[in-house]
C-alpha atoms as a printed R data frame, in Angstrom:
    type eleno elety resid chain resno       x        y       z
1   ATOM     1    CA   UNK     A     1 -80.699 -109.764  94.492
2   ATOM     2    CA   UNK     A     2 -80.919 -113.258  93.304
3   ATOM     3    CA   UNK     A     3 -83.116 -115.788  94.972
4   ATOM     4    CA   UNK     A     4 -83.052 -119.454  95.288
5   ATOM     5    CA   UNK     A     5 -85.551 -122.034  97.083
6   ATOM     6    CA   UNK     A     6 -84.629 -123.027 100.556
7   ATOM     7    CA   UNK     A     7 -84.664 -126.578 100.655
8   ATOM     8    CA   UNK     A     8 -87.936 -128.081  99.973
9   ATOM     9    CA   UNK     A     9 -89.810 -125.321 101.839
10  ATOM    10    CA   UNK     A    10 -91.025 -123.380  98.772
11  ATOM    11    CA   UNK     A    11 -89.531 -120.211 100.556
12  ATOM    12    CA   UNK     A    12 -87.378 -117.904  97.866
13  ATOM    13    CA   UNK     A    13 -84.670 -116.569 100.018
14  ATOM    14    CA   UNK     A    14 -82.104 -114.179  99.063
15  ATOM    15    CA   UNK     A    15 -78.736 -115.460  98.132
16  ATOM    16    CA   UNK     A    16 -77.034 -112.993 100.619
17  ATOM    17    CA   UNK     A    17 -78.552 -113.005 104.117
18  ATOM    18    CA   UNK     A    18 -78.001 -110.801 107.064
19  ATOM    19    CA   UNK     A    19 -76.206 -112.271 109.788
20  ATOM    20    CA   UNK     A    20 -77.323 -110.345 112.988
21  ATOM    21    CA   UNK     A    21 -74.820 -111.435 115.403
22  ATOM    22    CA   UNK     A    22 -73.046 -108.057 115.365
23  ATOM    23    CA   UNK     A    23 -76.153 -106.230 116.312
24  ATOM    24    CA   UNK     A    24 -76.444 -108.127 119.665
25  ATOM    25    CA   UNK     A    25 -74.373 -105.612 121.513
26  ATOM    26    CA   UNK     A    26 -72.671 -107.512 124.223
27  ATOM    27    CA   UNK     A    27 -69.993 -109.679 122.119
28  ATOM    28    CA   UNK     A    28 -69.275 -107.252 119.370
29  ATOM    29    CA   UNK     A    29 -68.620 -103.432 120.276
30  ATOM    30    CA   UNK     A    30 -68.492 -100.561 118.600
31  ATOM    31    CA   UNK     A    31 -71.709 -100.064 116.929
32  ATOM    32    CA   UNK     A    32 -75.076  -98.567 117.859
33  ATOM    33    CA   UNK     A    33 -78.604  -99.555 117.541
34  ATOM    34    CA   UNK     A    34 -79.358  -96.886 115.301
35  ATOM    35    CA   UNK     A    35 -76.617  -97.905 112.984
36  ATOM    36    CA   UNK     A    36 -77.855 -101.565 113.346
37  ATOM    37    CA   UNK     A    37 -81.666 -100.500 112.348
38  ATOM    38    CA   UNK     A    38 -79.994  -98.396 109.330
39  ATOM    39    CA   UNK     A    39 -77.966 -101.428 108.134
40  ATOM    40    CA   UNK     A    40 -80.841 -103.824 108.397
41  ATOM    41    CA   UNK     A    41 -83.284 -101.282 106.699
42  ATOM    42    CA   UNK     A    42 -80.575 -100.791 103.862
43  ATOM    43    CA   UNK     A    43 -80.103 -104.628 103.548
44  ATOM    44    CA   UNK     A    44 -83.858 -105.036 103.006
45  ATOM    45    CA   UNK     A    45 -84.077 -102.182 100.530
46  ATOM    46    CA   UNK     A    46 -81.428 -103.904  98.499
47  ATOM    47    CA   UNK     A    47 -83.720 -107.220  98.330
48  ATOM    48    CA   UNK     A    48 -82.340 -109.199 101.408
49  ATOM    49    CA   UNK     A    49 -85.180 -111.130 102.606
50  ATOM    50    CA   UNK     A    50 -83.264 -113.688 104.938
51  ATOM    51    CA   UNK     A    51 -81.810 -112.714 108.368
52  ATOM    52    CA   UNK     A    52 -80.021 -114.769 110.711
53  ATOM    53    CA   UNK     A    53 -80.005 -114.248 114.541
54  ATOM    54    CA   UNK     A    54 -80.158 -116.193 117.709
55  ATOM    55    CA   UNK     A    55 -81.566 -115.975 121.268
56  ATOM    56    CA   UNK     A    56 -77.954 -115.655 122.804
57  ATOM    57    CA   UNK     A    57 -76.963 -112.630 120.546
58  ATOM    58    CA   UNK     A    58 -77.402 -109.972 123.154
59  ATOM    59    CA   UNK     A    59 -79.542 -111.962 125.243
60  ATOM    60    CA   UNK     A    60 -82.594 -111.374 122.623
61  ATOM    61    CA   UNK     A    61 -81.285 -107.922 121.728
62  ATOM    62    CA   UNK     A    62 -80.470 -108.946 117.923
63  ATOM    63    CA   UNK     A    63 -83.857 -110.238 117.602
64  ATOM    64    CA   UNK     A    64 -85.673 -107.525 118.971
65  ATOM    65    CA   UNK     A    65 -83.906 -105.226 116.658
66  ATOM    66    CA   UNK     A    66 -84.664 -107.498 113.758
67  ATOM    67    CA   UNK     A    67 -88.405 -107.463 115.021
68  ATOM    68    CA   UNK     A    68 -88.636 -103.820 114.769
69  ATOM    69    CA   UNK     A    69 -87.290 -103.731 111.272
70  ATOM    70    CA   UNK     A    70 -89.357 -106.629 109.518
71  ATOM    71    CA   UNK     A    71 -92.211 -105.042 110.690
72  ATOM    72    CA   UNK     A    72 -91.878 -102.377 108.277
73  ATOM    73    CA   UNK     A    73 -90.875 -104.880 105.314
74  ATOM    74    CA   UNK     A    74 -92.791 -104.126 102.184
75  ATOM    75    CA   UNK     A    75 -92.217 -108.101 101.261
76  ATOM    76    CA   UNK     A    76 -92.063 -111.358 102.929
77  ATOM    77    CA   UNK     A    77 -89.234 -111.681 105.241
78  ATOM    78    CA   UNK     A    78 -87.796 -115.013 106.616
79  ATOM    79    CA   UNK     A    79 -86.143 -115.074 109.772
80  ATOM    80    CA   UNK     A    80 -83.779 -117.886 111.087
81  ATOM    81    CA   UNK     A    81 -83.043 -117.994 114.799
82  ATOM    82    CA   UNK     A    82 -81.290 -120.361 117.016
83  ATOM    83    CA   UNK     A    83 -81.779 -122.000 120.621
84  ATOM    84    CA   UNK     A    84 -78.528 -122.090 122.628
85  ATOM    85    CA   UNK     A    85 -77.592 -125.270 124.592
86  ATOM    86    CA   UNK     A    86 -79.107 -125.363 128.077
87  ATOM    87    CA   UNK     A    87 -75.916 -125.563 129.707
88  ATOM    88    CA   UNK     A    88 -74.193 -122.666 127.218
89  ATOM    89    CA   UNK     A    89 -71.272 -124.955 126.189
90  ATOM    90    CA   UNK     A    90 -70.199 -124.612 122.593
91  ATOM    91    CA   UNK     A    91 -69.216 -127.022 120.985
92  ATOM    92    CA   UNK     A    92 -71.163 -129.853 122.584
93  ATOM    93    CA   UNK     A    93 -69.172 -131.710 125.337
94  ATOM    94    CA   UNK     A    94 -68.883 -135.504 124.841
95  ATOM    95    CA   UNK     A    95 -70.836 -137.660 127.351
96  ATOM    96    CA   UNK     A    96 -73.699 -134.755 127.856
97  ATOM    97    CA   UNK     A    97 -76.891 -136.379 126.194
98  ATOM    98    CA   UNK     A    98 -79.195 -134.404 124.092
99  ATOM    99    CA   UNK     A    99 -81.932 -134.589 126.651
100 ATOM   100    CA   UNK     A   100 -79.642 -132.406 129.232
101 ATOM   101    CA   UNK     A   101 -78.693 -129.905 126.675
102 ATOM   102    CA   UNK     A   102 -82.068 -129.375 124.679
103 ATOM   103    CA   UNK     A   103 -84.633 -130.711 126.616
104 ATOM   104    CA   UNK     A   104 -88.176 -130.339 125.099
105 ATOM   105    CA   UNK     A   105 -89.685 -127.656 127.348
106 ATOM   106    CA   UNK     A   106 -86.527 -125.498 127.346
107 ATOM   107    CA   UNK     A   107 -86.599 -125.458 123.442
108 ATOM   108    CA   UNK     A   108 -90.388 -124.569 123.636
109 ATOM   109    CA   UNK     A   109 -89.618 -121.898 126.067
110 ATOM   110    CA   UNK     A   110 -86.901 -120.483 124.280
111 ATOM   111    CA   UNK     A   111 -88.695 -120.222 121.056
112 ATOM   112    CA   UNK     A   112 -91.695 -118.602 122.847
113 ATOM   113    CA   UNK     A   113 -89.033 -116.161 124.084
114 ATOM   114    CA   UNK     A   114 -87.499 -115.477 120.408
115 ATOM   115    CA   UNK     A   115 -91.326 -115.102 119.023
116 ATOM   116    CA   UNK     A   116 -91.947 -112.241 121.545
117 ATOM   117    CA   UNK     A   117 -88.694 -110.611 120.771
């Protein structure tokens, strides 16, 4: 696996990351949690140390599966997650202010929920 710096953070992340949308379960059908966990473990065995997920992927299910796997990792892992817009509109609608879509308290609450997951 090749690694590169992530911006100016000093983190060295794998050039190949694991996109965890598909393991959320509600938007992508056909796989099981067991398959998802095996795939995550295998990716980490092969050197992947960067996982992309989101609170909205299965209403936190993807984050929970990622959390189970990274606890067992033998090297530092980096997990990026995303806060969904409060109004759930993708892409953003013209004329709707950022304070309505991503109010401070909402971002804090979503972040805390992601950390619990």
